[in-house]
C-alpha positions, 0 to 999 in steps of 0.5 A: 609740357605747356602748362600755361596753355597760352596757345588757347589765347593765340588760337582765339586771337587768330580766330578773331582775325579770321572773323574780322576778315570774313565779315568784311570780305566781299564776294568779289574779294573772296574770288581774288587770286592768291598765286597761280592756283588759289583764291582767297576762298580757297585759302579759307577752305584750306584753313578749315580743312586743316582745322577739321583734321584736328577736330577729328584727331581730338574726337577720335582720341577722346573716344578711343583713349588713343592719340592717332594723328598720322602724318598727312603729306602737304601734297594733300593741298594739291589733291584737294584743290578741285574740291576746294574750288567747288565750294562757293566762296561765301560758304568757304568763308563760313566753314573756315570761321565755324571750324576755327571756332569749334576747334578753339572750343575743343582745344580749350576744353581738351583734357590737359593730358591729351593736349600735352600728348598732342603737343609732344606729337605735333605742336601744330595740332593744338597751336593753330594760330600760326597756320591760320595767321600765315594764310590770313596775312597773305590774304591781307597782302592780296587785299592791300595790293589790289 
């Protein structure tokens, strides 16, 4: 599969982008709207949720020696919205960064065979950078536009 595991570096770069953003966001900016239902803090909590899912998948696979990553429909984003709104904005930012850092470490130290199996099943399980940067770029756009 992906023997060079370049996704590790890409994930770390996305986490660094997340860290830089979280460290400079004000309380007011964390509450800026992003579309009809989201705020910046909800976008960060969303990133944390999907990264936490992968942490769970890795830990379960390491414990059971069986990869199990059932499909989760994107409707979960709408289902979670009331819960994500309930998280204080600064806490959402902290959780997003902490979860990304934890997942980066887990992926970096993941057995290559498990990483390859995860890549084959769903490359987004180990390639977290595209999901993170997609949302971080939208946050940056909101910040630039006011």
